Every structure is written in structure tokens, then in C-alpha cells.
C-alpha positions as CSV (number, residue, x, y, z in Angstrom):
1,M,104.3,32.5,38.1
2,P,107.2,31.4,40.3
3,A,108.0,27.7,40.3
4,N,108.0,25.3,43.2
5,E,111.5,24.9,44.5
6,I,113.7,22.6,46.7
7,L,116.3,23.7,49.1
8,A,118.7,21.1,50.4
9,A,121.7,22.0,52.5
10,R,124.1,20.6,55.1
11,S,125.4,22.9,57.8
12,R,126.5,23.1,61.4
13,Q,125.7,26.8,62.0
14,H,123.2,28.9,60.1
15,T,120.8,31.8,60.8
16,W,118.4,33.4,58.4
17,S,115.5,35.9,58.9
18,G,112.9,37.0,56.4
19,E,109.6,36.5,54.7
20,G,109.0,33.2,52.9
21,A,106.7,31.2,50.7
22,L,104.4,28.4,51.8
23,S,106.9,25.8,52.8
24,L,107.5,22.5,54.3
25,K,110.6,22.2,56.6
26,T,112.3,18.9,57.3
27,F,115.7,18.0,58.9
28,S,117.8,14.9,59.6
29,Q,120.9,14.2,61.7
30,G,120.1,17.1,64.0
31,Q,117.6,19.8,64.9
32,A,116.8,23.4,63.9
33,Y,114.8,26.1,65.6
34,Y,112.3,28.4,64.0
35,T,111.0,31.5,65.5
36,V,107.7,32.9,64.2
37,G,106.6,36.0,66.2
38,A,106.4,34.9,69.8
39,Q,106.3,31.2,68.8
40,R,109.2,28.8,68.7
41,Y,109.4,25.4,66.9
42,L,111.9,22.6,67.1
43,V,112.2,20.6,63.9
44,D,114.1,17.3,63.7
45,E,113.9,13.9,62.0
46,S,110.6,13.1,63.9
47,N,108.5,15.9,62.5
48,Y,108.0,18.6,59.9
49,L,106.9,22.3,60.1
50,I,104.6,24.1,57.7
51,L,104.8,27.9,57.3
52,N,102.4,29.9,55.2
53,Q,102.9,32.3,52.3
54,G,104.2,35.7,53.5
55,Q,105.1,34.5,57.0
56,T,108.1,36.2,58.5
57,Y,110.4,33.8,60.5
58,T,113.9,33.2,61.7
59,I,115.7,29.9,61.5
60,T,118.7,29.0,63.7
61,V,121.0,26.1,63.4
62,D,123.8,25.7,66.0
63,A,124.8,22.0,66.1
64,P,127.9,20.1,67.2
65,T,127.8,18.2,63.9
66,P,126.4,19.2,60.5
67,L,122.7,18.5,60.0
68,T,120.8,18.1,56.7
69,S,117.9,20.2,55.7
70,F,115.4,19.4,53.0
71,C,112.7,22.1,52.5
72,L,110.0,22.5,49.9
73,F,108.8,25.9,48.8
74,F,105.5,26.1,47.0
75,A,104.7,28.7,44.4
76,P,101.9,31.2,45.3
77,G,98.5,29.8,44.4
78,F,99.8,26.2,44.0
79,A,98.1,24.8,47.1
80,E,94.8,26.5,46.1
81,E,95.0,25.1,42.6
82,V,95.7,21.6,43.8
83,D,92.9,21.8,46.3
84,Y,90.4,23.1,43.7
85,S,91.3,20.3,41.3
86,S,91.1,17.7,44.0
87,T,87.7,18.7,45.4
88,T,85.8,19.9,42.4
89,Q,83.6,17.7,40.2
90,S,85.0,16.7,36.8
91,A,82.1,18.2,34.9
92,I,82.9,21.6,36.5
93,L,86.6,21.2,35.9
94,L,86.0,20.7,32.1
95,D,84.4,24.1,31.9
96,N,86.5,25.8,34.5
97,P,89.9,24.1,34.8
98,T,91.1,26.9,37.1
99,P,88.9,29.1,39.4
100,S,88.5,32.7,38.5
101,R,89.1,33.6,42.2
102,M,90.9,31.5,44.8
103,T,90.4,31.9,48.5
104,P,93.9,31.9,50.1
105,L,94.5,28.5,51.9
106,N,96.3,28.8,55.2
107,F,97.7,25.7,56.9
108,F,97.9,25.4,60.6
109,E,101.4,26.6,61.5
110,K,102.7,23.9,63.8
111,T,105.0,20.9,63.8
112,Y,103.4,17.7,62.5
113,P,104.6,14.1,63.2
114,H,105.7,12.4,60.1
115,D,102.8,10.7,58.2
116,P,104.0,7.4,56.7
117,L,102.7,8.2,53.2
118,L,104.1,11.7,53.2
119,A,107.4,10.5,54.7
120,N,107.8,8.0,51.9
121,Q,107.1,10.6,49.3
122,L,109.6,13.0,50.8
123,A,112.2,10.3,51.2
124,Q,111.9,9.3,47.5
125,L,112.2,12.9,46.4
126,R,115.1,13.7,48.8
127,G,117.0,10.6,47.7
128,R,116.8,11.2,44.0
129,F,117.4,15.0,44.4
130,S,120.5,14.4,46.5
131,A,121.8,11.9,44.0
132,R,121.0,14.4,41.2
133,Q,118.8,11.8,39.5
134,T,115.7,14.0,39.0
135,E,114.3,15.9,36.1
136,R,112.2,19.0,36.4
137,G,109.0,17.4,35.2
138,W,109.3,14.5,37.6
139,E,110.0,16.9,40.5
140,Q,106.9,18.8,39.8
141,E,104.8,15.6,39.7
142,Q,106.2,14.9,43.2
143,F,105.2,18.4,44.4
144,H,101.6,17.7,43.3
145,A,101.6,14.3,45.1
146,I,103.1,15.8,48.2
147,M,100.6,18.8,48.2
148,Q,97.7,16.4,47.8
149,R,98.9,14.6,50.9
150,L,99.4,17.8,52.8
151,L,95.8,18.9,51.9
152,A,94.5,15.5,53.2
153,I,96.3,16.0,56.5
154,H,95.0,19.6,56.6
155,R,91.4,18.4,56.2
156,A,92.0,15.7,58.8
157,T,93.1,18.4,61.2
158,Y,89.6,19.9,61.1
159,H,88.2,16.6,62.3
160,E,90.6,16.8,65.3
161,I,89.5,20.3,66.0
162,E,85.9,19.1,66.2
163,T,86.8,17.3,69.4
164,L,87.4,20.5,71.3
165,P,84.6,21.9,73.6
166,A,83.4,25.1,71.9
167,L,80.1,26.0,70.2
168,R,81.6,28.1,67.4
169,A,83.9,26.6,64.8
170,A,86.1,29.8,64.8
171,T,86.5,29.4,68.6
172,R,87.6,25.7,68.2
173,E,90.2,26.7,65.6
174,E,91.6,29.4,67.7
175,L,91.8,27.2,70.8
176,Y,93.5,24.5,68.7
177,R,96.1,27.0,67.5
178,R,96.8,28.2,71.1
179,L,97.2,24.8,72.5
180,H,99.7,24.0,69.8
181,W,101.6,27.1,70.6
182,A,102.2,25.7,74.1
183,R,102.9,22.2,72.9
184,D,105.5,23.4,70.4
185,Y,107.0,25.6,73.0
186,I,107.4,22.5,75.3
187,A,109.1,20.6,72.5
188,S,111.5,23.4,71.7
189,A,112.4,24.1,75.3
190,Y,112.3,20.6,76.8
191,S,115.6,21.1,78.7
192,Q,114.4,24.3,80.5
193,P,112.3,24.4,83.6
194,T,108.7,25.5,83.1
195,T,105.4,25.9,84.9
196,L,101.8,25.4,84.2
197,E,101.3,29.2,84.5
198,T,104.0,29.9,81.9
199,L,102.5,27.5,79.4
200,A,99.0,28.8,80.0
201,R,100.4,32.3,79.4
202,I,101.9,31.2,76.1
203,A,98.6,29.8,75.1
204,C,96.8,33.0,76.3
205,L,94.5,30.9,78.5
206,S,93.8,30.5,82.2
207,P,95.8,27.7,83.8
208,T,92.6,25.6,84.5
209,H,91.2,26.1,81.0
210,F,94.6,25.3,79.5
211,L,95.2,22.2,81.5
212,R,91.7,20.8,80.8
213,T,91.8,21.4,77.0
214,F,95.4,20.4,76.5
215,K,94.6,17.0,78.1
216,Q,91.4,16.7,76.0
217,L,93.3,17.4,72.7
218,F,96.5,15.6,73.3
219,H,95.4,12.9,75.7
220,Q,98.1,13.7,78.2
221,T,98.9,16.6,80.6
222,P,101.5,19.2,79.7
223,H,103.9,17.7,82.3
224,Q,103.4,14.2,80.8
225,Y,104.1,15.6,77.4
226,L,107.3,17.4,78.7
227,T,108.5,14.2,80.3
228,Q,107.9,12.3,77.0
229,Q,110.0,14.9,75.1
230,R,112.8,14.7,77.6
231,L,112.9,10.9,77.5
232,N,112.9,11.0,73.7
233,Q,115.8,13.3,73.6
234,A,117.6,11.2,76.3
235,K,117.3,8.2,74.0
236,K,118.9,10.1,71.2
237,Y,121.8,11.2,73.4
238,L,122.3,7.6,74.6
239,L,122.7,6.4,71.1
240,T,124.6,9.2,69.5
241,S,126.9,10.7,72.3
242,D,129.5,9.5,74.7
243,Q,128.0,11.6,77.6
244,S,127.5,9.9,80.9
245,I,124.1,9.0,82.1
246,T,124.3,11.8,84.7
247,E,125.3,14.4,82.0
248,I,122.4,13.3,79.8
249,C,120.0,13.4,82.7
250,Y,120.7,17.1,83.3
251,A,121.1,18.0,79.6
252,V,117.5,17.0,78.9
253,G,116.1,18.9,81.9
254,F,115.6,16.3,84.7
255,E,116.5,17.6,88.2
256,S,117.7,14.3,89.7
257,L,119.4,11.2,88.4
258,G,117.0,9.0,90.5
259,S,113.9,10.6,88.9
260,F,115.4,10.2,85.4
261,S,116.4,6.6,85.9
262,W,113.0,5.7,87.4
263,L,111.0,7.4,84.6
264,F,113.2,6.0,81.9
265,R,112.7,2.4,83.1
266,R,109.0,3.0,83.5
267,H,108.5,4.3,80.0
268,V,111.1,2.4,78.1
269,G,111.2,-0.8,80.0
270,C,114.9,-0.8,80.9
271,S,117.5,1.4,82.5
272,P,119.4,4.0,80.5
273,E,122.6,1.9,80.7
274,Q,120.8,-1.2,79.4
275,Y,119.2,0.8,76.6
276,R,122.5,2.2,75.5
277,R,124.2,-1.3,75.5
278,A,121.3,-2.9,73.7
279,K,120.9,-0.3,70.9
280,R,124.5,0.3,70.1
């Protein structure tokens, strides 16, 4: 059986396409883009991406400065075995330590905000791995702990899905996936102009249905989420670049400096200039 593996690298430009294992993608000091079919995902230090076993995807890195990737690849059947051992009664496990047949477990392919417990587990593994202070046995214990946390997050996702308005569970799951297609598209293309119709088309929903269910699931409208993403990116530029306020305004997708400055002050509590001076 193939083993769980870690891939850590630092690069400024990189492109790869192919079929992969169940994997968890994280990045720091920059951002990477993944393309999966018609879907696009931006991964940076604020989130992580899960892709399932056998998924075909493309990764693209084109950054002004090198960024660091830290990705975990899980062996086939590993998630199912951990799930079985975590959810089965001890008396049954004594007689059947491993199931005779395992139903494939598919995670929701989307970007996830960093969970504090998972983030701490990943940081510990990444730190020791980068310093070459790990042993194979210890690494595999960390893979088990991380998978247990991923499975807990996976189960919690189903509680979130229950909030969607549909009679059938399968319909709620499909609606959840489609809404995340649109949300991840917004996050990956925050600097580009977009419309409600475009986003609804990405989600394969009517504009009215898309707008209503997006707000119900994410507690904000698509435009509000887009504004939030642009402001988050603007804050990063203000701290890490020497670009002018005007250059940053247009780089993140705002159409006017006045609108950008007003929204920034409203959401952050100070002007872009004040934010840059205070945080540097």
C-alpha cells in the first residue's frame, strides 16, 4: 500500500497538471491557483484546499517572490480506515479491526478557512519537517491526527448543509457544492469585474435562486463577499508592497479611489494610509 507523503517546496514559478491522491494543499508567503475542470481555486496562507483521490487538476504559481508550499498526500484507503476506526464501537473493532469493504470517502472539494486545531497540527508538522527533525513513525502519527481533524470538519460540513432549503439531502449537497463553486471563483478572480449573472452561471443556478441561497449559506451577498476579498487583498498589498494607494486600489479590482477609500475606512476603521503606517 502506498504511504502517506509530504511535499514541501519553495518556488516563484511552477505549473503541473495530472491526477493526484487525496491531498491537502497549503501555501504561505504567496498564493497558488488550482484549476479542477471548470472550477478555479486560490490558495494562500488564510485557507487550504482538499482534492480527492483520482482528481485531475492543474496548479499554477506565478509570483513576484518565492512562496512556500506544504502539501499532504494521503495513501488510498487511509481516510476510510481512519474514519472506520474513529466511528466504530470498540467491541466491533476487536473482531474486525479493518472493514472487509470500504465505501470511498469523498471530501467536499473547496477551500476551507484554517481551523485553529488543524492549523496548529500542520504548523507543528511543517516546522519539524522543514528543520529535518522528524522521523517516519512520528510523521505517520501526525497524519492520523490531521486526518481525524479533517474528518471532524467533514462531518461538521454536513450540519452546515442542513441549513439549505431543500427537501432531499442529495439536493442540499449539490446546492452546497454549486454555491462553493461560485464563492471560490470570486476569491480566485477578485481583481476582475464580474456580474450576478456570471456567478449564477458558474453555479448553474438562476440569478434569483443563486442570490437567495448564497446569502442564506454565507450570510452575505456575492457582492459583499467580493468586496471583502478585495479589501483583504488590499491589506496584504499595503503591508508587503511599496505600491501607491491608487495602484493598490485598481490592482484589487476597485473602479475608483474614492469608493475604495470609503469602503476601506468603513470595514477596517481607518484609511488605507493610516493602516499602512500603523501596521508597518
